[in-house]
C-alpha positions in Angstrom: 36.1 17.4 -62.3 37.2 21.0 -61.0 40.1 19.5 -59.6 41.3 17.6 -62.9 41.8 20.8 -64.6 43.1 22.6 -61.5 45.7 20.0 -61.7 47.2 20.3 -65.1 47.4 23.6 -65.1 49.9 23.3 -62.3 51.7 20.0 -63.8 52.2 22.2 -66.7 54.3 24.2 -65.4 57.1 21.4 -65.2 55.3 18.6 -67.6 55.7 19.0 -70.9 52.9 16.3 -71.6 50.5 18.1 -69.0 51.3 21.0 -70.7 50.0 19.7 -74.2 46.8 18.3 -72.7 46.1 21.5 -71.6 46.7 23.2 -74.7 44.6 20.7 -76.7 41.7 21.4 -73.8 41.8 24.9 -74.6 41.9 24.2 -78.8 38.3 22.6 -78.4 37.2 25.5 -75.9 38.2 27.4 -78.6 36.9 25.5 -81.4 33.4 25.4 -79.6 33.1 29.2 -79.9 31.9 29.0 -83.4 29.5 26.4 -83.3 26.2 28.0 -84.2 24.1 24.8 -82.9 24.4 22.0 -80.9 24.7 19.7 -83.4 28.1 21.4 -84.9 29.0 21.8 -81.0 28.5 18.1 -80.9 30.3 17.5 -83.9 33.1 19.5 -82.6 33.3 17.4 -79.3 33.4 13.9 -81.2 36.3 15.3 -83.6 38.0 16.3 -80.8 38.0 12.8 -79.0 38.5 11.5 -82.1 41.7 13.1 -83.0 43.5 13.4 -79.2 42.0 9.4 -78.2 40.9 7.6 -81.1 37.3 7.2 -80.7 35.4 6.3 -83.0 32.2 5.4 -81.2 30.3 8.3 -80.1 26.1 9.7 -78.8 25.6 13.1 -77.5 21.9 13.0 -76.5 19.3 15.6 -74.5 17.4 13.8 -71.9 14.6 15.7 -71.2 13.7 15.2 -67.2 9.7 16.4 -67.2 8.8 14.7 -70.3 11.0 11.5 -69.9 12.1 12.2 -73.6 15.7 11.3 -75.1 16.4 13.3 -78.3 19.7 11.7 -79.9 21.7 14.9 -81.5 24.6 13.0 -82.6 25.7 9.1 -83.4 28.8 8.4 -84.5 30.3 4.5 -85.1 28.7 1.2 -83.8 25.8 0.8 -81.9 27.1 0.8 -77.9 25.3 0.6 -74.3 26.0 2.9 -71.4 26.2 -0.6 -69.4 28.9 -1.8 -71.7 32.6 -2.6 -70.0 34.3 -0.1 -72.2 31.6 2.5 -72.2 32.1 6.0 -70.8 29.7 9.1 -69.6 29.4 12.4 -69.0 26.4 14.2 -67.7 26.1 17.6 -68.4 23.4 19.6 -66.4 21.5 23.0 -67.2 19.3 23.4 -63.7 16.6 23.0 -65.9 14.5 19.7 -67.3 17.1 19.7 -69.8 20.7 17.2 -69.4 22.8 16.5 -72.3 24.6 12.6 -72.1 27.6 12.4 -74.1 28.7 8.7 -74.0 31.5 7.3 -75.8 33.0 3.4 -76.0 36.5 2.2 -76.4 36.9 0.0 -79.5 39.2 -2.5 -77.3 40.3 -3.8 -74.2 43.9 -2.0 -74.9 42.2 0.8 -76.1 40.0 1.4 -73.5 43.0 0.6 -70.7 44.7 3.7 -72.6 41.7 5.8 -72.1 41.6 5.0 -68.4 45.3 6.0 -68.3 44.1 9.6 -69.6 40.6 9.9 -68.5 41.6 12.9 -66.4 42.5 14.7 -69.8 39.3 14.2 -71.0 37.3 14.9 -67.9 39.3 17.9 -67.3 38.1 19.4 -70.8 34.4 18.2 -70.1 34.9 20.5 -67.2 36.1 23.3 -69.3 33.5 23.0 -71.8 30.5 22.3 -70.2 29.3 26.1 -69.4 29.6 25.8 -73.7 27.5 23.0 -73.8 24.5 24.4 -71.0 24.1 27.6 -73.8 23.8 25.3 -76.5 21.2 23.8 -74.7 19.3 26.6 -73.4 19.7 28.4 -76.7 17.8 25.0 -78.8 15.2 24.7 -75.9 14.4 28.7 -76.5 14.3 28.0 -80.1 12.0 25.0 -80.2 9.8 26.7 -78.1 8.6 29.6 -79.9 9.2 28.0 -83.4 7.6 24.4 -83.0 4.4 23.1 -82.2 4.6 21.3 -78.2 2.5 18.7 -79.1 3.9 17.4 -82.7 7.1 18.9 -83.1 6.5 20.4 -86.3 6.7 23.6 -87.4 3.9 26.3 -85.3 1.8 28.4 -87.0 3.3 31.4 -86.1 7.0 30.3 -87.4 6.0 28.4 -90.8 4.0 31.4 -91.7 6.7 34.0 -90.9 9.6 31.6 -93.0 7.2 30.6 -96.1 8.1 33.6 -97.7 12.2 32.6 -97.3 10.6 29.7 -99.0 9.2 31.3 -101.6 11.7 32.9 -102.3 14.5 30.0 -102.4 12.3 28.4 -105.2 11.8 31.7 -107.4 15.7 31.9 -107.5 16.4 28.5 -107.9 13.6 28.0 -110.7 11.7 25.2 -108.8 8.6 24.7 -108.4 7.0 24.7 -104.6 3.5 23.0 -103.7 1.6 23.0 -100.8 -0.5 20.3 -99.8 -3.6 20.6 -96.7 -3.5 17.5 -94.7 -6.3 17.1 -91.7 -7.8 14.1 -90.0 -11.5 13.6 -90.9 -14.2 13.8 -87.9 -11.0 14.2 -86.0 -13.2 15.7 -82.5 -14.6 11.9 -82.5 -12.1 10.9 -81.1 -11.5 13.2 -78.9 -15.3 12.5 -77.7 -14.5 8.8 -77.6 -11.4 9.0 -76.0 -9.9 11.8 -74.7 -7.1 14.6 -75.7 -4.0 12.3 -74.5 -5.3 9.7 -77.4 -5.3 12.5 -79.8 -1.9 14.2 -79.2 -0.9 10.6 -79.6 -2.9 10.5 -83.1 -1.6 13.5 -84.6 2.2 12.4 -82.9 1.6 10.0 -85.2 0.6 11.4 -88.8 3.5 14.3 -88.5 6.2 11.5 -88.2 4.2 9.8 -91.2 4.6 13.4 -92.9 7.9 13.9 -91.7 9.0 10.6 -93.4 7.5 11.2 -96.7 9.1 14.8 -97.1 12.8 15.9 -98.3 15.1 18.1 -96.0 13.9 21.2 -97.4 10.5 20.9 -96.9 8.3 22.2 -94.4 5.5 20.9 -92.4 3.3 23.1 -89.9 0.8 22.6 -87.6 -1.8 25.2 -88.6 -4.5 24.5 -85.4 -6.2 21.4 -84.8 -5.9 18.7 -87.0 -5.0 20.8 -90.2 -1.2 20.6 -91.0 0.5 22.6 -94.3 3.1 20.9 -96.4 4.8 23.2 -98.7 7.1 20.9 -101.0 10.2 22.1 -102.9 10.4 20.2 -106.2 13.3 20.9 -108.9 11.3 19.3 -111.6 8.3 20.2 -113.2 6.5 16.5 -112.4 5.3 16.2 -109.1 
């Protein structure tokens, strides 16, 4: 893809269309510098693809090679698959276990043909922004590793305690009420003894999913230790 950007730079000296394409690529590059997290970065990439190439369907996901798991950061438009005839994708590596996949799909065969004709511009753009995407992935991975429990992906004990003060301040400023719930599993040790730690971890993961599905975006859940979870619920009403 390096050759694509070099070729575009060379053509821009005498070709106005190539010059305009180069301008749009560097406009994207400049915009991504203001992204504060990887989701915003993905949103900016989609906005650029939508504006410049009329792309309505895009998926930005992270794939962990070691864990064989995929996290979808952003989904736009209709569902599609990577092996669809109208789809394209880019893989951005970080030289760690985490890679990003940016995939998008044309809306018709005519649209797909147009994308094919201008595909070198998209390739040049992704070559140019790859270091910024890599940096955002590594930053997210660092933040996740320092704030999330490695098993359940809820907040870990230290992060939860550090941020409860902020949560209490929000509730006081907005005159909301805040509730705390302690949730645990009876006889959890028996699960470990009867089966093994892998099965016990799966039980904890499912419990964390159930908790998350029943709280709001401003509520917090953290794993204190073992099978104990603390949930803080911010409520704008006086009724619970």
